[in-house]
N, C-alpha and C positions, 0 to 999 in steps of 0.2 A: 742203417741198411738194412735190408730183409734177411731172414738166414739164408733164402736158397740164392739171393747177390753172393754174401761173403761166401759159401759153398764154392761160387762160381769161380771168384776171385782170388782163394787162397792158394797159395802157390805150394806145390807138392813137393816134398821134401825125398830124395832116393837111397842118398846117403848120407847118414849122421855119423859124425867121430866126435868122442867127447874127450876132450885132454886135459889134465889137470894134476890134481893132489889126493888126498885122502877122501873129501867132500864128491869129487868126481870118482872116485871109487866107490863111495857108499856106506862108509862107516859114517853112523854105527843102525843100521835100516838091515837087518839079518833078514836072510831070504829065504829062511827053513832049510838051504840045502847046505850049509857050512859057510856062505859067501855073502855077500852084502847085496841087497839090492839098489836101492840109493835115487833120488831124484834124476839122474840121467837114465837111469833105467824105467823108470816112473814115465820120461818124459818118452821115450821112444815107445813106451807102450802106448800112450793119448793120441800121436803119430802114426804108427802102425794102425791102431784101432779105427782111427777116422780114414785111413787110407787104403786100408786093405793087407797093407804090408809094409816092409820100410828093412833097407840095411843098415846095421849100428855095429860100429866099433866102439872101445870104450878103454884108451890108454891110460887112466889117471891109477896113479900109485901114491900110497901115503907116502907122508915124510917129503917130498919134492919141494925143493925151493922154484922160484921162477925160473932163475937161469938152465937148472936143470929140465924142468919141463921144455922150454925154449930148444937147449940141447940135445934131450932124449927124445923129446914125441914131438916137436913140431912136423919134423922133414918126414916122419911115416905118416903122421895123419895126411900130409898134404898130397902125399905120394898114393894115398887111396880117393885122390880127386873130388872130395865130399861137399856136397852142396848145402851142411848145415854142420857148426862147429860148435859146441859149448864150452867154455875157455875159462878154467878158474884157478887162480895162483893168486900167492902173497902172502896166507896165513902163516906159512912157514918160516918165512923172509922177517914177518913181524916180531916173532920170537928167537929168533937169534940175539947175539949180542952186538952186532952192528947190523943197523938196518938205513937204507938208502931208498928211501921212496922214490927220487927221481931215476936210479939204476932201475930199480923193479918194473916202473912205467915204461921204462923205455925197451925191456925185453917185453912185455906185454904188449906194447904199440907194433914191434916189428913183426911179433907172430899174429897180433891180427891182422897186420896191413898184409902178410903175404899170403894168409887163407883167405881175405876179402879178396884180392887179386887174382887168387885162383877159382874165385868163385861161387865162393861159401858165404853163404850168411850165419855171421858172429853173434852169440849170444854168449852175453857175462854177466858177471851180478858185483855188488859190494858186499864187504864180510856187514852182520850186523853187528852193531853194539854188544860187547859181553859182558860190560859191566853188572850192570845187572842181575847178571846169569854169574857170574865169577869176579868177585869184589879183588881178586889179585889182576883181573885186568887193567886196573885202573894206571897199572906200569906202562901199560902200552896205548891206553887210550888216545894220546897224541899222535901215535905211529899209525894208529888204525883211522883215524880221523884224514890226516896226510894220505894214507893211502889209498882212501875212498876219492879222496879230490883229486887224487893223479888219475885215478882209472874213471872217474866221469871226465876229465879232459880228453884222456885219450881217448875213450866213444867217442866222442864228442867230433873229434879229429879224423877218427877210419871211418864211421860209420856205423859201426860194431853198436848192437843193440843191448843197452845196460838195462838192468834191474836192481835198483837201488835201495836194497834192505836194509843199509847203514841209517837210514833217515825213517823207516818204519818201524816208532814203537810197538806194535806187536810182536815182531822178529826177534823180541829180547825176551819174548816170556818164558821162563823156564819149561815151560810144558812144552817146549818144543825140542829142547835139547836133550840130550843123554847124560848118563853120571859123569863122564867125562869132562861136561861142559865145553869142549872144543866142535862136537860134532853134534850133528840134529841126530833126533832120533825119528821112528818110521812116520809117524807126526809132519815132523820140520820138515822131514825128507816129499812129502806127500805136497806140503806146502810152495814146496820150492819148485817141484816140476808145475805145479798150477799156476804159480806167477811167471814160469818161463813161459809156458803153454799161452796164456793171455799175451805176453809180451809177442809172441810170434804170430799171434793173431788167430788162432787156431777158433773154428767153429765151435761155440758151444761154452766158451769160456770167457770169465769176466773178470771184476775187479773183485770180487768177492773172499780174494786170498787176501787182502789187506785188511778186512775185518781180525778186530781182536778174538781170542775165544772165545766162549761164553762163561760166565763163573767169574771170579775173585783173582788173580793169580799172587795169592797170598800164604803163607806159612807162618807159625809162630816161632818167635824167638829158639826156643828149643828145637825145630826143627831143622831152621837153619845151621844152628851149630851143630848137629849130629851130620847135616849135612858137606857142613865146611870138613869134619873131622874125617869123613867116610873120603871125601874128596883127594884130600893130600894126603892119607895113607894108600886109596888104591892106583889115585892118577896121577898128582904130582908129584910125589915123590919117585918112583919109577923112570917120568917124564925127564925130572932133574937128573938122576943117577945117568940114565941113559949119554945125555948130551952134555956131561961131564966127561964122558969115555968117549967126545966124537962121533957117537954111535947115532943111525937115525933109522925110525920104523919100517922106514923102506926098503933098508938094506938087504940086497939079496932077492927084493922080491920082482914079480913082473905082472905087469897087468891084466885084469880079469877076462879081458876079450880084447886080442890083438890084430884079428883083423874085420873085415866087414862081413857081417853074416845075415841071414833073415832074422826077423827080428817079428812078431816070436817064432820060437821054432830052436 
């Protein structure tokens, strides 16, 4: 199909609401103003640039489980009558002592159905395989695989658009991830935004986001050992201590963009 034909048939999105956890909030993609940009902002930028404007809200808060996202964000999002919603959930459930993939999927399905029935296009994705990035992720690899399977099945039932990062080897390139290994860096957030824009069929997008990064993604044994030691000290130990005390990184935090507002602006 010619580019002009794609332009003519492209759906225009007026009201975009992002709901979810820390990845939706934008960690670890600094915006230069003390906050976070993230793939949701980057996707909003791409849509707004294409259309000349967009109303955009971001309700994502770090540390939230899928049930918390359903309880705290779904009704707020639906009340804005969005025609586009990105919904990401499940990572924080994976890290809990008890994990029920079917229960997480049920919450995701309930949210997707409610939003789609309200007239929204719902866009989501699976979590990449983190084992190549973080050896400790082997403890959660089976959980991550089961969650990815459940999310694929949910999307097939509801009609949500799903980008399957879990099966994309390039998404596990350590160069796309921040020091904490749970959040993408700026490059990873931009790749995610490109993937989602392509999944929406936005004009000017293509499948180049699937291409591996140029150059070898390798480090020496000494570099890997130093990175492991730094990660345990800076990220894993504080995370473990916080969760032993029943605290979450999202406690007391509000979302960064609670209402639909013109974007950019």
